[in-house]
N, C-alpha and C positions, 0 to 999 in steps of 0.2 A: 186735093182730091178726097172724095167721100170715103168713109170706111165702109167695108162690106158688112153684111147683116150679122156676121158672127163676131163683130168687133175687130176683125183683122183688116188686112190691106187688100183692096181690089187689085193692086199691082203685084201682090205677093203670089208668085207662081212657082219659084224654085223651092223644092223641098229637099231637106237633107236626109230624110229617112222615110220608110213607109209607115212608121209609127204615126197614128192619127189620120192616115189617108184611107179613103174608101176604095175598095176594089171588089166589083161584083157583088156588092151588098155586104161584103165583110171588111173589117179593118183590124189592124193590130194596135195594141196600146200597152203601156207599161201600167201594171196594177198600182192603184193609188192606195195610200194609207192615211187615215185621217190624223193620226198622231205624228207622221213624218218618220222617215227612215233613220237608222242610226247615223248615216252620213249627212243628215240635215236635208236631204232631198225629200220630195213628197211621194217617192215611189217605194214599193215594197222590196226591201233589201234582204236577199236570202242568205248571202255570205259575203264576206270581205277577206281578201288576202293582201299580201304586200304589194301585188301588182295587178289586182283585178277586183271587181265587184260584180256580183251576180244578182240580177233583178228578176222579179216575177213579171212575165209578160203574158198577154192574153190575145186570143183571136175572138172577136166579138161580131155580133150582127149590127145592122145599122140601127136596131132598136136597143142595142146595149147589152143583149143577152150573151154571156160568156159560153163559147162552144168549146174551147180548149185553153190550156195554160201551158206555157213553156218557160224554160230558163234562159236568161240572156246574159251571157258572161262577157263583160266589158273590160278591155284593157285600160290600165292606168299607168302612170309613170311608177317605175318599181321603187317602192320604199326602202328596199334593201340596197339600193345604189348601184344595181347592175347596169352595165352600158347598154344603150339603145340597141346596138348590133346584137348583143346576147339575148335580149328580150325579143327582138324581132325573130331571131332563130328559134327561140322556145315556142313562140306562138305558131310559127310555121310548122314545126315538128308536131305540136299537139293537133293542129288542123289536119296534117297528113295522117297522123295516127287514127284519128276519129274516122277518117274516110276509108281506111283500110280494115279496121277492126270489125268483126262480125260475130257478135256474141249476145244472147239474151241476158247476159249478166253484166253488160256494160251499158250505161245510159246512152241511148241512141240520139243522134243529131235530129233536130226538128226541122222539118222543111220550111223554109222562109224565103221570101225574095232576097236576092243577093245583097241588095242595099241595106238589109237589116244588119248584115256582118261586116260590111265595108261601105263607108259613105264619108261625106264631109262631117265635120264636127256637129254635134247636136246639143242645142240649147233649148230650154222650155220656158214658155211664158205661163206662169201659174194662174194668172187671171183669165186667159183665153183657153187654157189647157190645150195647148198646141206646141209642136216643136218647130224649130227654124234653124237655118244654117247662119252662123255669125258672119259678119262682113267687116271689111276694114273701114274704120271711121274716116280715113283719109281718102280713100279711092272708091269705096262702095263695092269692091271686088270681093269675092269670097276668101275667107281665111282657111288655110290648110296647115297641116303639120309641115314645118320647115325642114326639108332635107338637103337644102342647098348649103354646102360648106362654106362657099364664099361669103354668103349673107351671114352666116353664124360667126365666122372669123372676123368679119368687119365689125361685129358687135362685141368682140373680145370673148367669144364663146368657143368651146371645142367643136370639132367636127361632129356631125350627127351621130356617126357610129360609136364615137368615143364618149359622147355625153351621156348623162344619166337623167337629164331633164329634157322634155320636149317642148318646143315653142311653135306658136302659130304665126303665119305671115301671109301677106297677100301676093308675094312674088314680085312686087314692084320696088324699084330702087328708091332708097331714101325713106321708106316707111317703117315704122317701129315693129319690133317683134313683141309678142304678148306670151306670158305664161301665167297659169293660174296663181302660183305663188313663185315669183322670180327667186333664183338663188341670190344670196347676199352679194356675190361678186358681179352679177349681171346688172350693173347700174343703169344701162341704157334700155333695159327691158321693162315693159309696162305689165301691170298685174291684171287679173281677171276683173277686179273691181274697176281699175282704170279703163278697161275696155268698155264696160257699160256706160261709165261717165263720158268716154269719148264719143259714144253714139249720140249724146244729148244735142249737139248742133244739127246732126241729121234729122232728128225727130222734131226739133223746134223750128225747122226751116231756116237755120242760120248757115247751112252749107251750100255749096255750089249745087245748082239744080241738076246738072248731069250726074254728079256723084250721088245725090239723094235719089234720083230715079233708078240709078243702078243698084243701090242699096235696098230700095224698096222691093225689089224682086225676091229678097230673102227676109229682110227685117220687117216683121209685121207692125212694129211700133209706129212707123213713119206715117201710116194712114189710119191708125187705130183710133177709135172714138174715145178711148181712155187716155190718150197721150197727155192731155192737159193735167190729169190727176197724177199719172205716173212719173212724169218728167218735170213737175213743178219743183222749184227749189223750195226748201223749208225744212222743218224738223231739226234734226241735229245738223250742225254746221257742215256744209259740203255733202250732206246725204241726199240721195234721190230715192223716192218711193220705188222707182224701177229696180233698184238694187235688190229689193226684197221679192220682187215679181219674176225677175229673169234669172234662171239657174242653169248652169252648164251640166248636162247630163254627161257628155263626153267632151272635154275642152279641146281635145285633139281630134284628128280624123278617127272616125269610129272603126275599131278593130274588135270584132266580137264573135262569139260562138253561141249558136242556139241549140239547146238540148231539150229532150223530153223532160217534163216536170213530174216528179213523184212526191207525194206527201211525206213519206218516211224513207230514211235511208237505213244502212245495216246497223249502225249504232243505235238508231231509234228502234229497230226491230228487236235488238237484244234487250233494250230497256222495257219495251212493251211486253215481251215474253217473260220478263222478270217481274211483271206485275205493276209497272209504272203506268200512271194515267198519262194520256196524250198531252195534257196541259202541264205535266211535270217535266217534259222533255226540254233539253237545253236548246238555245238558239231560237230564231223567229219561227213561228208556226202560223203564217198568214193564210187565210181562206182554205183551211184544211177541209177536205171532203167530209161533210158531216155524215154521210152514209157509211163511209169507211170508219169513222169514229163510232157510230152506233154498232157496227158489226164487232168492233174491238171490245165494246162494253157489254155485248149481248151474252146470253147464257149459251152454254154448250161449246165453249172455246176449247175445253180440255176433256179428254176421256176419263182422266183419273184425277180430276180437281179435288175430289174428296178423300183420295188415298194418300196418306202422308208418306208412304214409302215409294209408290210409283209415280205420284205427281211431280216431284222434283226431277226424276229421270226423264219423264215426258217433256218437260221444259228444257232440260239440257239437250235432249235429242234434237228439238226444234232449233235451239241455238247453234248447234253443230252443223245442221243442214244450212242454216243461213250463212255460217262461216264457209262451208263448202262452196256456196254460191259466190261469196266474195273472192275466194281463191281462184275460182274458175274465171272470174272477170279480170283479175290481175294476170292470169295466164294467157288470156285472149290478148291483152295489151302487150305482153312480152312476145307473143307470137308474131306481131308486126315488126319486130326487131328494135323496139324501143323499150328500155327498162322502165318499169313503172314505180318501182320502189327504190329508196336509197338516195 
């Protein structure tokens, strides 16, 4: 079947996320960075913790003009080894707290379609610049986080609640589990790289037609006009060009939170009040509002800039006011019944 005009599949209709979809002339997208993010993805990474990554996302017009930016905090497997049940509970409590807190000193949730915060796993084709839901190479059915303890135990793995690694599966008997990086003890589990390679028969027309038709609803490669280049064997032994083009944004079911985006946080404010330039601040500074930068660099920032006695006191007062705002935000979270510090 012929490819669509965008290089994708005419049969591809199932979408895993609103990212990349148009809605009333507007669409959501993850902000791109030419240099690549610290995690190797093409998206702007704002911060990374042991169990999450926060990306910069945008609301854009159909012409590509950015209307608003927001933060997209995405759950990962916990690098500190906490059990899945504990991490599930932590995300549930954070979501409930954000829904209850009411304070101008706490970063507010950003209104997004529900599927931005909860959906099937999300992969990205760099060549087409579009997201898609991964499918089982064996059945063409969608892959989802496996919470079925019987399936996990049949593969020699702990129950979902007790494990610290999550796996994806199509829910069908006899098909393999996949993990981005399988633990050494999980010998029957295939890797994220294996998943891409296992799609090759679907894309090359070597799989059962019914399975390929089912998979084509989500996997754009099957009808893509670039499939001959991306799925040709060659280069390094066993390497497929598609392995460089297809990247998991969320290998597991998407569990995320959307927040308002601010160019600077409290620690940035203190540094700027102390005389630092915005490009001297630590951490990534992507797409900072240039009007805000111009105001920070402009004249008239201080009443007593030229007074060696009162100038430092004026800056100290501003820093104390900023710290008061920070304490007010912590108190607002505490008022929901959830300790914020400690």
